[in-house]
N, C-alpha and C positions, 0 to 999 in steps of 0.2 A: 504494500500500500504506500501511497505518497506520504512523505513526512513533511518537514518544514520547507523543503525545497519547492520553489515555484518558478514558473516562467511567466512574467507579467504581460508579455505580448505588446510591449511598447511600440515595436516596429510594425506588427501586423494588426494590432488591435484585437487579437484573439486570446481568450483565457485558456492557454494550453494545459495548465495544471488540472483544471476541471475536466477538460477533454480526456486527459490521460487517466484520471481517476474513474471516469465513466467507463472507459475501456476495461480497466482492472476489475471493477465491480461486475461488469457483464461476464467477464471470464470466470470470476469466482462463483458467480451464480450458476454458471454451466457446470462447474465442478461439484457444487452442492447438489445439483439435480442428478448427477451421475455417481461420483465416488461417495459423496456425503450420504446419499440415500442408501447406497450399498453398505456403508458403515453403520447406519442406523438399523438396518435390517439384520446385519451381522450381530450387533450388540443385543438386539431383542431376541434373536435365536439363541445366542449364548446364554442369556438369562433363563430362557425356557428349559434348555437342556441341563443347566446347573440345578434348577429347581427339581427336575425329575431325578437327577442323580442324588440330590439331597434326600429325596423320599425313598430311593432305592436302598440306601445304606441301612436305615432302620429295618427295612424288610429283610435284608440279608442277615442282620443280627437276630431277628426273630426266627428265621429259618434255622440258624445255627443252634438255637435253643431246643430244637427237636432232635438233636443228636442223641439225646437220652430221654425217653418218654416213660421210664419206669415209674415216675412220680404221678403218672395219670391214674394209677391205682396204687394205693398205699395203705399201710396199716397204721392206725394211730392208737396211742396208749394214753389213757386219762387216769389221773390219780386223785384220790379223795384228799390227799395232803401232799402237795408238791414240795413242802419244806422238808419232808421226811423221805419221800420216794417218788421218782418219776420213771418213765420207761420209753422205749422205742421198740418197734417190731418190723420184721420183714414180711414179705408176702406169704411165707410158709407158716406164719403164726396163725393159730386157730382163734377165731373170734370167741372171746371168753371173758369171764369175770373171775378174779382171784383175790384172796386176801393175803397180805404179807405183814407180819409183825417184825419190825426191825429192832432187835434186842441190842445190837452193838454195831458200830462202824469200824472198819479196818483202820488201824493207826500205824504210824511210823514210831518205832521205839527211839527214845531220846534219853541220853545220859548227860548229866551235868557234873563236872568236876570243879570244885571251888578252889580259889587260890587268892593270895594277897593282892596281886596285881597282874594285869595283862602282860606287862613287860618285865615282871619279876621272874627270877630264876626258879625253875621247878626242882633243881637239884644242884647242890653245891659240890658234889663229888662225882656226879655222873652215874648212870645206871641203865636199867632196861625197863621200857614201858611195854607191858604185855596187854594185848587186846584180842579177844576172841569174837569173831563176827560170823554168826550163823554156822557154827561148828568148825570154823577155820581159825586157828590160833596164829598170831603173828607177834614176834618180839621186835621192838623198835629200840635201837641204841640211842640213848639220850646223853649227850656230852655235858660236862660240867658247865653251868652258866646258861643252859638252854632256857629261854623264856617260855611262858605259857603260849604266846602267839607262835613261837617257833615250833613248839611241840604240836600245835594244831596243824601247821604246814607239813610237818613230818608224817602225821597220820594221813593227810590227804594224798601225799606223794606215794603212799603204798597202794592206792586204788583198791581198797578193801571192801567197797560197797557201802561205805559210810561217808558222811560229810561232816568235817570238824570245823568249828568256828569259835571265836572268842568274843566276849562282850562283858560289860560291867553293869551290875544291877544299879549302881549309884547309891546303894544302901550301906548298911553297917558292914564293916570289914569282917571276914574276907569277902569282898564284893565282886572279884573277878570270876568269870565262869568260862570253862572249856566245854562247849556243847558238841556231843557226838551223836549224830542222827543216822539211823538206818535208812538207806535210800529206798528200800522196798517196804511196802505195806505188809501188815499181817504178822502172825506168829510163826517163827521158823519150826518150832517143835509141834508135832501133831497133837500133843497133849495140851489142851486149851486151858488148863487150870491157871487161874489168875494168880499173880505173885510168884510164879515159878517158871522155869524153862525160858529164861530171857534170851533174846536174840544176840545180845552183846554182853560181854563181861570184860572188866578191866582189872589189871593186876592178876591176882590169883582168881580161881573160879568163885571165891567168896567175895571178891571185890577189894581184896587187900592190896595196897599200893606200896608195901614196905620195900619191895625190891627196887623201887625207884629212889626212895629216900624220903621217908615220912617227915623228917625234920623240916623239910621245905614247906610243909603245910598243904600239899595237894591231897584232896580228899573227895570222896563221892558225896554228892548232895542228892539225897534220895527224894522220892516223891512225897514224903511226909515232912520235908524240910529239916530232917535230922542229919547232922553231919558229925562223924562219918557214918555212912550207911551203905546198904547193898542193893538198893532199889533204883530203877531208872525213874527219871522225872515223869516220863510217859512210857507206859509199857506197850510193846508191839502186840497188837491184838488182831485177830481175824474178825471180819464182819460176821454177824450171827443173825440169822432170820428163821422165822417159822412161816410155813406156807399153808394156806387153806385150813386154818384152825388147829393145826398140829402144834402141840406144846411140849412134846416129849422127845422129839427127834430133831434137834437143831441142825441147821445147815451152816457150815463154816466156809468162808472163802477169804483168801489173802488179798482182797480187792473190794472196792465199793461199787464196782461195775460187774454185775453178775449176769452171765449170758447162758448158763447151762442148767437152769432150773425149770423155767417155762419155755418150751421149744419155740424158737423164732423170736423170743422176747428178751430184750436187754433191760435189766433193772438197775437204776442208778440210785444209790443210797446217799442222801444228803444230810440226814440227821438220824436220831434214834428215838424210839418211843416204846420202851419195853412194856410188853403186855397189852399193847394197843394195836389192834389189827387195822391196817389201811387197805382200802380197796384199789385194785388195778383192773381196768377194763380195756380190752383189745377189740377194735372194730375196724371195718374197712372204710376207707375214704376215697372218693373220686372227685374231690373238690378242686383239684389242681388242673384237671384236664380242660374244662370249658374256658376258664379265663385265658389259658395259654393259647388255645386255638383261636379264640376271639381276638386276641392281640395280634396274632398272625394275620387274620382276615382283615383287621383294621388297617394294618400296614399295607397289605395287598390292595385294598380298596382305595387307599390314599393315592397309590401309584397309578392305578387304573383310571381314576377320575382325572388326575392331573394330565395323563397322556391323552385321554379322550378330548379334554378341553384344548389341549395344545394342537391337536390335528383337526379340530373342527373346521369345516369348510362351509362358507355361506354362499349358497348358489345365487342369491339375489344380488351379489356384488360382482361387478366386472373385474375389480382389482381387490384382492383379499387384504383386509387389515390385520388379520392374524398372521404373524411372521412365519409360523410353522404349519400352516394349514396343509393337510395332506402329506406331511413330511414322511418320507419313506423309512427313515431310521426309526422314528417313533412308532410308526405302524407296525414295523417288524418287532419292536420290543413288546408292544401290546399283544401281538399274536403269540409270541414266545411265552409270555407270562400266563396268558389265559389258557393256552394248551397245557402248560406245566401244572397249573392248579386244578384243571378239570379233567385231564385225561387219566386213563387207567395206567397203573404202574406195571410195566412188563420187563422181564418175565417174573411172575409171582405164582406161587403154587395154586393150582386150580381149585383146591378145596379151601383156600383162604377166603374168609367172609369179608375181608376188607381189601379192596383193590384200588379204591379211589377215595378222595375226600367226600364225595357224594354219599358213600356208604357209611361215613361217620356222621352224617347229618348236615353236611355243608351244602347249602342250596343257594340258588340265585336269589338275590335280594329283591324284595317286593317294594322297597322304599326307593323311589327315584327322585325324591324332593331335592336332594343335594345337587342335582344336575349331573348328568353323566352316570346316573345310577345304574343304567343298563350294564350288566357285566359284573356288578359288585356281588360279593358273596356274604352270606350270613350263616349262623350256626343254629341247628335244631338241637338244643341241649338234651332233650328227652331221648332222641335217637342216639346221640353220642353216649349217654349214660347206659343205654341198653347194650351197645356194642362193648363198652368197657366191662360190663357185668358178665356178658355171655361169651365174648370172643376177645378177651384181653390179649392173649398171645398173638392173635392174628393182627391186632392193632399195632403191637410192638414190631412185628415183622414188616408191616406196611411202611412204617416210618423208618425203621433202622435196617431193614434188609435181613437176610438170613441164608439158610441153605436149602436148596431144592430137595424135596422128599426123594429118598432112594438114591441120592448121589452126594458127591462132595462139592458140587457146583454151587457157588454162592450167587445170590441175586442182590441187586442194589435197591435200597428202599427209597421212598418218596423224598426223604430229607437230602440224601446224596444227589439224587437226580435234580432236585430243585436248586441245590447249591451249585451244581455244574452249570445250570442255566444262568444263575446270577453271576458266576465267574465269567461266563462268555459275554456278559453285558458289562461288568464292572472291572474286569482285569485291567491292571495298569499298562499292560503290554499289548493284549489282543482284544480287550473288551470293545464291543461295538459302540457303546455309549461313550466310553473314554476316547475312542478313536474319533467320534463325531465332534466332541468338545475340543480335542486337539486340532482337528481340521479347521474348525471355526476360529481357533486362536491363530493358526497360521494365516488364514484368510484375512483376519483383522490386521495382522502385521503387514501383509502385502498391500492392503488398502491404505494403511497409514503411510507406508513407504511410497506408494504411488502418488498419494495426495501431496506428500512433502516434496517429491520430485517435481510435480507439476506447479506447485506454488513457487518453488525456487526458479523454475523456468519463466513463470509469469513475472517474477521480480527482475530477472535478467532482461526480459523483453521491455518491461517498464523502464528500466534504466536506459536501454537503447533509445526508446522513444523520447525520453527526456533529453538525452544528448542530441538527438536529431533535431528536435524542435528548438533547442537552445541555439544550435548552430544556425538554423533557419532565421531565428530572430536577429542574430548578429548580422547576417547578410542583409536582412530587410532594413535594419538600422543603418547600415552603410549606404544602401540604395536610397533610403530616405534622406540621408545627409547629402549625398551627391545631388539628388533632385532639388533640394533646397538651395544648394550652391548654384546649380544651373539656373534655377528660377531667379535667384538674386542677380546673376550675371546678365540674364536677358532683360531684367527690369533696369539694370544699370545702363545697358546699351540703349534701351528705349528712352530712358531719361536723357541720355547724352544726345541722342538724335533729336529729341524735342528741343533741347537747348540750342543746338546748331540751327534748327529751323527758325527759332525765335529771333536769332541774331540777324538773319536776313531781312 
């Protein structure tokens, strides 16, 4: 465009600057009608395809969620007191009600040894610290001057199945403690008698630490708070329960997660209530299936509606205002998705009661108010629940695939087939939608480059016109000056001739 430069037209009387600007505007208008219009259409198409891709990604994620559909049918366990006991169950569990009385929870055995200070020596002359963990005895050499904290580290270095740590109670001396905790729950000895058969002993079997050096003041702090003593602070105990009213045949386990009492059921013990029976109920649940399929269909419908609106063609218009009306790529995507969602999965065993989504209760939507409703899908929950109850294994095979009867040949399920379709659309290297978006991006770049080149050419031509008209004005100014001089000379001769005539 013309800047502050101007050609006044003093010689010709013509406003050349306005003339050149008019030429530039006319040429720019021509570019706007060609390249500019192509750029606007490209931008509009890019927006449409980006929106479709944005809706395809959630659909792909929803499809991936069907890689496992075991939760379509599950067993739930309810408890009358979740602070004491809860549970979970697999599909092999029988629907039932049971009572469980939790008499004891499994515990880790913990011993505390008291001392004057964490950083005080446990032996002035050195000695041996003996520890027996679940029937395995270990002697640890303790050098003179070893502190309580260092003794803790020595115990941990042995990897005995215990964890040693030190702390201070902050109370009356001796306030330092060496804690030794069994890493495993439960009682090592099969004899469950309380107060005997400990998992850990220190010093001699009686808890005597004289071999280390009793003068240093290291002693067992027992569960009654008496020092020295021979009891752990917390005794390692197995969990103990009674099932279904039995109170004479206790069940012991070295864990608070019991999986071998009620077939297919895992009992989780959180507390204890001796003598109080808590009820556990096992039932079948199919509540997960419908919401999961409905979410998939919603994502599918969002894509279908978006594509149908994008390719809509208005027959009443000579020139379509919709930038992607009838677009071949979008029409192909629509066809792929509709076929994938509505066709029968092949090959699938002939006796399988579920070969398509339609047999799960997925039907064509009757609601077309949203616009483009034709082709949308919705779920008949009653039909789905019936299939889950009667043909659950067939449903799993439909989604996840399996092995053809009487052979080792495997067949691909609905989820994998649908995932393959999505990959063919969204793959970063070979996806049709990705390729279209990349093509539009390249086209946009070419249009921008073309426009830039033509504008630069206009600027060059504009400069040439300015130079040309400027030179023309210079020549016209010279001619005007010469004409003025000639006129003055003629007038001078005329005046001179007049004067001569007058003298006669």
